[in-house]
Backbone as CSV, one residue per row, in Angstrom:
resi,resn,N_x,N_y,N_z,CA_x,CA_y,CA_z,C_x,C_y,C_z
1,MET,0.848,-1.194,0.000,0.000,0.000,0.000,0.880,1.239,0.000
2,SER,0.659,2.124,-0.966,1.426,3.364,-1.087,0.685,4.488,-0.370
3,ILE,1.327,5.072,0.641,0.692,6.109,1.449,1.096,7.483,0.942
4,GLU,0.098,8.311,0.644,0.330,9.666,0.144,-0.630,10.636,0.820
5,ASN,-0.263,11.916,0.779,-1.191,12.974,1.182,-2.136,13.218,0.009
6,LEU,-3.430,13.229,0.267,-4.423,13.237,-0.796,-5.403,14.397,-0.679
7,LYS,-5.873,14.823,-1.846,-7.021,15.724,-1.937,-8.090,14.984,-2.727
8,ILE,-9.236,14.743,-2.103,-10.303,13.959,-2.712,-11.493,14.884,-2.972
9,THR,-11.982,14.881,-4.217,-13.046,15.794,-4.619,-14.206,15.027,-5.236
10,ALA,-15.407,15.328,-4.772,-16.630,14.811,-5.388,-17.323,15.967,-6.089
11,THR,-17.504,15.868,-7.404,-18.246,16.867,-8.172,-19.688,16.390,-8.311
12,LEU,-20.632,17.216,-7.878,-22.044,16.827,-7.888,-22.750,17.349,-9.132
13,ARG,-23.773,16.613,-9.566,-24.573,17.061,-10.702,-26.054,17.213,-10.366
14,SER,-26.375,17.165,-9.080,-27.734,17.470,-8.638,-27.661,18.018,-7.218
15,PRO,-28.698,18.732,-6.761,-28.672,19.323,-5.420,-28.495,18.275,-4.328
16,LEU,-27.978,18.730,-3.198,-27.696,17.874,-2.046,-28.742,18.106,-0.969
17,VAL,-29.227,17.035,-0.369,-30.118,17.126,0.797,-29.374,16.566,1.997
18,GLY,-29.294,17.338,3.068,-28.518,16.929,4.231,-27.083,17.399,4.103
19,ASP,-26.290,17.127,5.129,-24.882,17.517,5.115,-24.045,16.481,4.379
20,PRO,-22.930,16.904,3.766,-22.030,15.931,3.134,-21.488,14.951,4.176
21,PRO,-21.242,13.710,3.798,-20.798,12.699,4.765,-19.314,12.803,5.085
22,TYR,-18.906,12.146,6.170,-17.482,11.999,6.485,-16.857,11.013,5.497
23,LEU,-15.630,11.289,5.089,-14.947,10.424,4.123,-14.736,9.018,4.674
24,ASP,-14.307,8.898,5.926,-14.055,7.563,6.477,-15.349,6.763,6.619
25,ALA,-16.474,7.445,6.829,-17.759,6.743,6.869,-18.118,6.191,5.491
26,LEU,-17.868,6.966,4.441,-18.118,6.507,3.078,-17.280,5.280,2.741
27,LEU,-15.980,5.367,3.049,-15.079,4.262,2.741,-15.437,3.009,3.541
28,THR,-15.808,3.185,4.810,-16.209,2.054,5.649,-17.459,1.384,5.089
29,TYR,-18.431,2.191,4.686,-19.685,1.662,4.139,-19.426,0.848,2.873
30,GLU,-18.632,1.408,1.958,-18.378,0.729,0.690,-17.524,-0.518,0.891
31,LEU,-16.493,-0.425,1.745,-15.639,-1.584,1.993,-16.420,-2.709,2.662
32,GLY,-17.339,-2.357,3.547,-18.147,-3.368,4.217,-18.932,-4.227,3.240
33,PHE,-19.494,-3.614,2.216,-20.238,-4.380,1.226,-19.311,-5.191,0.337
34,LYS,-18.166,-4.652,-0.022,-17.221,-5.399,-0.860,-16.648,-6.607,-0.108
35,MET,-16.542,-6.497,1.210,-16.042,-7.610,2.021,-17.177,-8.513,2.506
36,HIS,-18.420,-8.206,2.068,-19.606,-8.981,2.462,-19.790,-9.008,3.976
37,LYS,-19.454,-7.889,4.618,-19.584,-7.818,6.073,-21.015,-7.545,6.520
38,PHE,-21.842,-6.966,5.645,-23.157,-6.520,6.070,-24.276,-7.487,5.676
39,GLU,-23.940,-8.551,4.953,-24.990,-9.416,4.425,-25.771,-10.133,5.522
40,ASP,-25.067,-10.637,6.531,-25.729,-11.404,7.587,-25.744,-10.666,8.924
41,MET,-25.397,-9.383,8.904,-25.311,-8.630,10.155,-26.324,-7.488,10.140
42,LYS,-27.061,-7.356,11.195,-28.008,-6.270,11.344,-27.573,-5.420,12.530
43,PHE,-26.920,-4.304,12.240,-26.418,-3.442,13.296,-27.439,-2.351,13.605
44,ASN,-27.569,-2.025,14.877,-28.367,-0.877,15.285,-27.766,-0.315,16.565
45,LYS,-28.392,0.692,17.120,-27.816,1.375,18.283,-27.777,0.504,19.533
46,SER,-28.534,-0.598,19.542,-28.506,-1.495,20.700,-27.398,-2.541,20.583
47,THR,-26.754,-2.644,19.405,-25.646,-3.576,19.235,-24.432,-3.064,20.008
48,PRO,-23.816,-3.857,20.877,-22.616,-3.389,21.595,-21.538,-2.943,20.618
49,ILE,-20.925,-1.804,20.891,-19.934,-1.251,19.969,-18.754,-2.205,19.781
50,GLU,-18.480,-3.045,20.786,-17.375,-3.995,20.691,-17.619,-5.055,19.608
51,LYS,-18.872,-5.278,19.253,-19.199,-6.289,18.255,-19.190,-5.735,16.829
52,ILE,-19.010,-4.432,16.698,-18.969,-3.816,15.370,-17.511,-3.640,14.979
53,GLU,-17.083,-4.406,14.001,-15.678,-4.419,13.589,-15.301,-3.109,12.912
54,ARG,-14.133,-2.580,13.260,-13.619,-1.381,12.603,-12.836,-1.825,11.364
55,LEU,-13.381,-1.584,10.192,-12.835,-2.140,8.961,-11.547,-1.420,8.536
56,PRO,-10.654,-2.138,7.830,-9.356,-1.583,7.430,-9.450,-0.713,6.190
57,ILE,-10.038,0.462,6.312,-10.137,1.359,5.167,-8.745,1.885,4.804
58,PRO,-8.530,2.319,3.553,-7.191,2.709,3.088,-6.754,4.102,3.530
59,LEU,-6.913,4.404,4.817,-6.444,5.660,5.401,-5.573,5.339,6.607
60,THR,-4.572,6.178,6.841,-3.782,6.027,8.057,-4.586,6.543,9.246
61,GLN,-4.057,6.309,10.439,-4.720,6.797,11.651,-3.764,7.648,12.477
62,CYS,-4.337,8.601,13.190,-3.576,9.442,14.112,-4.225,9.340,15.487
63,GLU,-3.420,9.301,16.523,-3.972,9.282,17.873,-4.116,10.713,18.369
64,ILE,-5.349,11.118,18.592,-5.664,12.453,19.093,-6.399,12.299,20.408
65,ASN,-5.786,12.809,21.466,-6.377,12.752,22.807,-6.828,11.336,23.182
66,GLY,-5.965,10.371,22.868,-6.195,8.994,23.277,-7.088,8.173,22.378
67,VAL,-7.542,8.743,21.270,-8.420,8.021,20.347,-7.753,7.976,18.975
68,LYS,-7.734,6.796,18.350,-7.189,6.676,17.000,-8.255,7.075,15.993
69,VAL,-8.062,8.248,15.396,-8.997,8.752,14.392,-8.387,8.567,13.009
70,ASN,-9.223,8.442,12.012,-8.750,8.292,10.641,-8.220,9.622,10.105
71,SER,-7.176,9.531,9.299,-6.494,10.740,8.793,-7.249,11.319,7.610
72,CYS,-8.329,12.013,7.903,-9.106,12.675,6.847,-9.862,13.851,7.459
73,SER,-9.898,14.937,6.727,-10.599,16.122,7.204,-12.109,15.921,7.134
74,ASP,-12.832,16.786,7.801,-14.275,16.853,7.596,-14.530,17.386,6.183
75,PRO,-15.720,17.173,5.622,-16.006,17.673,4.275,-15.932,19.195,4.211
76,ILE,-15.351,19.696,3.121,-15.211,21.132,2.881,-16.035,21.469,1.646
77,PHE,-16.943,22.433,1.758,-17.830,22.741,0.637,-18.381,24.159,0.770
78,ILE,-18.887,24.679,-0.333,-19.516,26.001,-0.374,-20.945,25.828,-0.873
79,ILE,-21.898,26.371,-0.127,-23.298,26.335,-0.539,-23.570,27.569,-1.408
80,LYS,-23.864,27.347,-2.690,-24.126,28.470,-3.600,-25.489,29.084,-3.339
81,THR,-26.466,28.228,-3.115,-27.807,28.679,-2.739,-28.529,27.508,-2.096
82,GLU,-29.586,27.784,-1.366,-30.366,26.725,-0.719,-31.835,27.094,-0.708
83,TRP,-32.682,26.085,-0.671,-34.110,26.304,-0.765,-34.843,25.091,-0.183
84,HIS,-36.171,25.192,-0.139,-36.986,24.078,0.350,-37.775,23.475,-0.810
85,ASP,-37.592,22.173,-1.022,-38.404,21.406,-1.956,-39.495,20.687,-1.179
86,LYS,-40.424,20.109,-1.906,-41.486,19.325,-1.277,-41.486,17.925,-1.873
87,LEU,-41.509,16.933,-1.003,-41.639,15.536,-1.423,-43.086,15.123,-1.167
88,SER,-43.836,14.856,-2.246,-45.250,14.540,-2.090,-45.588,13.218,-2.767
89,LYS,-46.543,12.493,-2.186,-47.013,11.234,-2.744,-48.440,10.991,-2.262
90,ARG,-49.303,10.644,-3.192,-50.698,10.368,-2.817,-51.208,9.205,-3.651
91,PHE,-51.757,8.203,-2.989,-52.316,7.046,-3.676,-53.726,7.390,-4.141
92,GLU,-53.964,7.335,-5.458,-55.238,7.749,-6.032,-56.289,6.650,-5.860
93,THR,-56.840,6.552,-4.676,-57.816,5.490,-4.376,-59.122,5.668,-5.145
94,ASP,-59.552,6.899,-5.366,-60.850,7.130,-6.021,-60.842,6.620,-7.455
95,ARG,-59.804,6.940,-8.193,-59.743,6.522,-9.596,-59.466,5.018,-9.719
96,LEU,-58.649,4.494,-8.831,-58.279,3.086,-8.930,-59.484,2.164,-8.729
97,SER,-60.410,2.581,-7.904,-61.568,1.723,-7.613,-62.409,1.458,-8.855
98,LEU,-62.337,2.350,-9.855,-63.114,2.175,-11.079,-62.522,1.108,-11.995
99,LEU,-61.238,0.735,-11.749,-60.550,-0.198,-12.627,-60.546,-1.622,-12.101
100,ILE,-61.085,-1.838,-10.929,-61.022,-3.155,-10.298,-62.411,-3.779,-10.238
101,ASP,-62.456,-5.066,-10.489,-63.708,-5.816,-10.383,-64.294,-5.620,-8.984
102,PRO,-65.551,-5.193,-8.887,-66.164,-4.946,-7.566,-66.038,-6.118,-6.605
103,ASN,-65.979,-7.349,-7.118,-65.881,-8.520,-6.245,-64.461,-8.742,-5.721
104,LYS,-63.475,-8.013,-6.280,-62.086,-8.202,-5.879,-61.502,-6.982,-5.152
105,ARG,-62.332,-6.022,-4.882,-61.848,-4.828,-4.206,-61.542,-5.112,-2.734
106,LYS,-60.527,-4.427,-2.227,-60.127,-4.566,-0.829,-59.960,-3.199,-0.204
107,ASN,-60.033,-3.167,1.106,-59.794,-1.923,1.828,-58.283,-1.681,1.959
108,ILE,-57.863,-0.448,1.759,-56.470,-0.067,1.977,-56.431,1.129,2.916
109,THR,-55.290,1.318,3.549,-55.120,2.418,4.501,-54.009,3.337,4.017
110,PRO,-54.322,4.472,3.391,-53.282,5.388,2.910,-52.626,6.206,4.015
111,GLY,-53.036,5.932,5.266,-52.432,6.674,6.370,-51.195,6.012,6.945
112,THR,-50.961,4.735,6.604,-49.789,4.022,7.108,-49.240,3.104,6.016
113,GLY,-48.061,2.534,6.271,-47.478,1.556,5.359,-46.932,2.165,4.079
114,HIS,-46.697,1.269,3.071,-46.081,1.740,1.839,-47.026,2.558,0.964
115,LEU,-48.299,2.595,1.294,-49.268,3.414,0.552,-49.540,4.748,1.245
116,LYS,-48.788,5.050,2.279,-49.025,6.264,3.052,-48.791,7.521,2.215
117,SER,-49.724,8.446,2.303,-49.566,9.732,1.625,-48.497,10.563,2.330
118,ARG,-47.752,11.349,1.551,-46.664,12.136,2.132,-46.679,13.555,1.569
119,TRP,-46.306,14.489,2.421,-46.092,15.883,2.010,-44.989,16.416,2.916
120,GLN,-43.764,16.252,2.469,-42.610,16.473,3.332,-41.682,17.545,2.764
121,PRO,-41.331,18.561,3.551,-40.380,19.563,3.068,-38.947,19.034,3.089
122,LEU,-38.162,19.388,2.091,-36.758,19.008,2.001,-35.909,20.263,1.910
123,HIS,-34.832,20.303,2.691,-33.900,21.424,2.628,-32.799,21.065,1.640
124,ALA,-32.852,21.613,0.440,-31.905,21.291,-0.623,-30.833,22.374,-0.717
125,LYS,-29.618,21.944,-1.114,-28.487,22.863,-1.237,-27.827,22.664,-2.593
126,LEU,-27.455,23.757,-3.239,-26.689,23.671,-4.473,-25.208,23.713,-4.118
127,VAL,-24.549,22.573,-4.233,-23.135,22.423,-3.904,-22.437,21.819,-5.115
128,ASP,-21.487,22.545,-5.685,-20.789,22.037,-6.876,-19.802,20.928,-6.525
129,LYS,-18.994,21.160,-5.481,-17.938,20.215,-5.141,-17.822,20.048,-3.629
130,ILE,-17.419,18.849,-3.222,-17.094,18.561,-1.825,-15.661,18.054,-1.806
131,VAL,-14.854,18.606,-0.894,-13.426,18.267,-0.837,-13.085,17.711,0.540
132,TRP,-12.259,16.664,0.555,-11.684,16.135,1.781,-10.172,16.051,1.600
133,PHE,-9.409,16.408,2.621,-7.968,16.148,2.635,-7.736,14.894,3.468
134,ALA,-6.820,14.057,3.028,-6.622,12.778,3.703,-5.191,12.290,3.507
135,ARG,-4.851,11.240,4.244,-3.575,10.546,4.052,-3.875,9.058,3.954
136,GLY,-3.513,8.466,2.811,-3.822,7.052,2.617,-3.380,6.571,1.256
137,ASP,-3.978,5.462,0.838,-3.647,4.819,-0.425,-4.582,5.346,-1.516
138,ALA,-4.020,6.098,-2.461,-4.837,6.719,-3.502,-5.553,5.690,-4.366
139,LYS,-4.857,4.621,-4.741,-5.439,3.609,-5.616,-6.647,2.939,-4.967
140,GLU,-6.511,2.571,-3.703,-7.612,1.911,-3.002,-8.773,2.869,-2.768
141,CYS,-8.466,4.126,-2.485,-9.536,5.120,-2.313,-10.325,5.273,-3.605
142,ARG,-9.631,5.338,-4.737,-10.328,5.438,-6.040,-11.213,4.218,-6.267
143,ARG,-10.691,3.039,-5.945,-11.447,1.808,-6.183,-12.744,1.790,-5.385
144,LEU,-12.692,2.241,-4.138,-13.885,2.224,-3.304,-14.852,3.347,-3.669
145,LEU,-14.315,4.533,-3.920,-15.183,5.683,-4.151,-15.919,5.614,-5.484
146,LYS,-15.352,4.939,-6.470,-16.011,4.888,-7.779,-17.352,4.154,-7.708
147,GLY,-17.558,3.352,-6.675,-18.835,2.666,-6.514,-19.898,3.507,-5.837
148,ILE,-19.529,4.693,-5.360,-20.477,5.577,-4.672,-20.992,6.600,-5.673
149,VAL,-22.242,6.497,-6.063,-22.783,7.317,-7.143,-23.639,8.483,-6.642
150,SER,-23.897,8.558,-5.350,-24.691,9.663,-4.818,-24.402,9.832,-3.329
151,LEU,-24.674,11.036,-2.826,-24.382,11.388,-1.443,-25.587,12.058,-0.791
152,GLY,-25.647,12.001,0.538,-26.712,12.690,1.263,-27.987,11.876,1.347
153,TYR,-29.102,12.570,1.599,-30.401,11.927,1.738,-31.176,11.950,0.416
154,TYR,-32.174,11.075,0.325,-33.084,10.983,-0.825,-32.316,10.774,-2.130
155,ARG,-31.320,9.917,-2.064,-30.519,9.615,-3.251,-31.336,8.865,-4.302
156,LYS,-32.305,8.063,-3.861,-33.078,7.248,-4.801,-33.972,8.084,-5.715
157,ILE,-34.241,9.320,-5.335,-35.081,10.166,-6.196,-34.253,11.257,-6.875
158,GLY,-32.926,11.088,-6.880,-32.104,11.945,-7.733,-31.300,13.024,-7.055
159,TYR,-31.348,13.117,-5.742,-30.546,14.137,-5.057,-29.115,13.633,-4.824
160,GLY,-28.169,14.567,-4.807,-26.788,14.253,-4.451,-26.048,13.365,-5.420
161,LEU,-26.412,13.386,-6.707,-25.741,12.536,-7.688,-24.302,13.002,-7.919
162,VAL,-23.387,12.054,-7.953,-21.969,12.369,-8.147,-21.623,12.269,-9.629
163,ALA,-21.101,13.356,-10.206,-20.677,13.354,-11.606,-19.323,12.668,-11.752
164,LYS,-18.391,12.929,-10.816,-17.085,12.283,-10.875,-16.367,12.410,-9.542
165,TRP,-15.456,11.485,-9.315,-14.552,11.496,-8.166,-13.133,11.789,-8.664
166,GLU,-12.407,12.590,-7.908,-11.009,12.844,-8.198,-10.183,12.602,-6.942
167,VAL,-9.152,11.783,-7.046,-8.239,11.515,-5.938,-6.846,11.933,-6.404
168,GLU,-6.346,13.040,-5.832,-5.074,13.609,-6.269,-4.069,13.608,-5.125
169,GLU,-2.804,13.413,-5.458,-1.751,13.550,-4.472,-1.456,15.038,-4.277
170,THR,-1.157,15.431,-3.049,-0.894,16.829,-2.740,0.305,16.943,-1.820
171,GLU,1.014,18.054,-1.907,2.169,18.264,-1.049,1.772,18.703,0.353
172,LYS,0.555,19.182,0.509,0.114,19.645,1.823,0.054,18.461,2.779
173,SER,0.716,18.597,3.920,0.876,17.440,4.809,0.064,17.523,6.087
174,ASP,-0.579,18.646,6.358,-1.228,18.781,7.667,-2.700,19.163,7.581
175,ASN,-3.288,19.130,6.398,-4.660,19.613,6.273,-5.713,18.591,6.661
176,PHE,-5.325,17.340,6.927,-6.349,16.338,7.236,-6.741,16.331,8.706
177,ILE,-5.909,16.849,9.590,-6.279,16.987,11.005,-6.240,18.459,11.423
178,PHE,-5.119,19.093,11.191,-4.945,20.506,11.507,-4.471,21.246,10.266
179,GLY,-4.877,22.481,10.124,-4.410,23.333,9.042,-3.878,24.634,9.597
180,LYS,-3.458,25.503,8.714,-2.957,26.810,9.124,-3.684,27.897,8.353
181,TYR,-4.047,28.939,9.069,-4.680,30.099,8.449,-4.205,31.346,9.182
182,GLU,-3.529,32.219,8.441,-2.963,33.436,9.027,-2.116,33.104,10.259
183,ASN,-1.247,32.088,10.075,-0.318,31.636,11.125,-1.019,31.102,12.368
184,LYS,-2.272,30.706,12.223,-3.018,30.119,13.330,-3.269,28.642,13.047
185,LYS,-3.247,27.842,14.087,-3.526,26.408,13.970,-5.040,26.206,13.980
186,ILE,-5.559,25.673,12.871,-7.000,25.533,12.679,-7.371,24.050,12.638
187,LEU,-8.446,23.694,13.335,-8.909,22.313,13.320,-9.619,22.003,12.001
188,MET,-9.275,20.862,11.376,-9.854,20.453,10.102,-10.764,19.229,10.233
189,LYS,-10.664,18.513,11.364,-11.409,17.268,11.531,-12.062,17.201,12.903
190,THR,-13.207,16.567,12.978,-13.854,16.317,14.267,-13.004,15.354,15.086
191,VAL,-12.606,15.778,16.285,-11.716,14.985,17.140,-12.191,15.071,18.589
192,PRO,-11.677,14.193,19.464,-12.039,14.278,20.883,-11.444,15.526,21.529
193,ILE,-12.102,16.007,22.546,-11.589,17.134,23.326,-10.412,16.661,24.191
194,GLY,-9.382,17.509,24.303,-8.232,17.166,25.136,-7.056,18.091,24.899
195,ASN,-5.920,17.719,25.473,-4.735,18.578,25.434,-4.153,18.773,24.042
196,ASP,-4.413,17.827,23.132,-3.878,17.968,21.773,-4.475,19.144,21.022
197,LEU,-5.539,19.736,21.557,-6.153,20.902,20.925,-5.593,22.214,21.455
198,LYS,-4.547,22.126,22.254,-3.936,23.338,22.807,-3.448,24.237,21.679
199,TYR,-3.753,25.494,21.777,-3.387,26.518,20.779,-4.113,26.332,19.447
200,THR,-5.169,25.539,19.444,-5.943,25.324,18.219,-7.186,26.208,18.229
201,GLU,-7.526,26.749,17.046,-8.709,27.597,16.906,-9.636,27.010,15.852
202,GLY,-10.793,27.648,15.685,-11.708,27.264,14.615,-12.538,26.036,14.897
203,TYR,-13.067,25.899,16.124,-13.929,24.749,16.414,-14.948,25.107,17.486
204,ARG,-15.970,24.268,17.554,-16.968,24.379,18.622,-17.036,23.045,19.353
205,ILE,-17.437,23.066,20.605,-17.505,21.855,21.422,-18.913,21.263,21.335
206,SER,-18.969,19.944,21.176,-20.250,19.264,21.082,-20.108,17.872,21.698
207,TYR,-21.107,17.040,21.457,-21.091,15.665,21.964,-21.530,14.745,20.836
208,GLY,-20.693,13.766,20.496,-21.013,12.866,19.401,-19.844,11.951,19.119
209,ALA,-19.782,11.419,17.899,-18.736,10.467,17.512,-17.693,11.139,16.627
210,CYS,-16.457,10.623,16.689,-15.384,11.117,15.823,-14.760,9.985,15.019
211,ILE,-15.307,8.767,15.145,-14.869,7.612,14.357,-16.117,6.840,13.922
212,PRO,-16.018,6.093,12.814,-17.160,5.271,12.399,-17.408,4.127,13.380
213,PRO,-18.670,3.679,13.545,-19.880,4.285,12.978,-20.287,5.534,13.763
214,TYR,-20.512,6.613,13.039,-20.820,7.896,13.680,-22.189,7.903,14.345
215,TRP,-23.074,6.987,13.922,-24.433,6.974,14.459,-24.538,6.204,15.768
216,HIS,-23.505,5.461,16.165,-23.613,4.593,17.345,-23.208,5.355,18.603
217,ASN,-24.096,5.352,19.614,-23.817,6.115,20.833,-22.684,5.516,21.657
218,GLY,-22.247,4.294,21.307,-21.083,3.730,21.980,-19.799,4.465,21.637
219,ASN,-19.801,5.226,20.538,-18.651,6.044,20.145,-18.776,7.491,20.595
220,PHE,-19.877,7.826,21.274,-20.101,9.223,21.633,-19.178,9.652,22.779
221,ARG,-18.714,10.865,22.667,-17.867,11.499,23.682,-17.878,12.998,23.437
222,GLU,-17.208,13.765,24.278,-17.112,15.206,24.048,-16.138,15.440,22.884
223,ILE,-16.575,16.193,21.898,-15.779,16.361,20.687,-15.652,17.840,20.307
224,ALA,-14.658,18.092,19.457,-14.480,19.409,18.854,-14.799,19.286,17.379
225,ILE,-15.681,20.176,16.878,-16.114,20.145,15.482,-15.627,21.404,14.787
226,PRO,-14.973,21.277,13.627,-14.521,22.474,12.890,-15.680,23.378,12.524
227,ILE,-15.415,24.689,12.516,-16.449,25.660,12.102,-15.908,26.524,10.971
């Protein structure tokens, strides 16, 4: 495995719903399916975190405040504009009843189940590109990322479609955890709170996960999030 400093870019061709994902979460998700790890396993928040294997994604790790985090920045992006869309669905029961033999008609409930009517607002964002800085194996990152064709929520109806992935080597060596701006040390990645953040700026304190799976409360702790 050839380790390089990387700049990874996703160019989108449709609006994004929700926030862009963490790079290590994307790689973990894709690698899990390629390794057939998810076929017979049903993970949820009640599954003990010790039983959820941390997969060998093609990124190096850094120990920050006692936790080994993956060497990749949080997503970097610019929102050009944002708006609210509406997701609507209604089962046309009145018209359908005219097409069915009266002896074969059945009662349906459009208030629940897969026939449920919906009228849901969506917060959409116009984002041209999402960038992550990372340290890892460029070839393996390309192999995994090329299978990811959309990002964010409501991907099945056309949001967050990826036009192309670019994985480039870069000379910048510190942008995946910490960066510099006007001679100040700036946080680039969500990390645990602790002494390693001394003299660091550009973050807010919260509570959540800094390693995959980000949704599991077994990984939750006090964290610093870049702003």
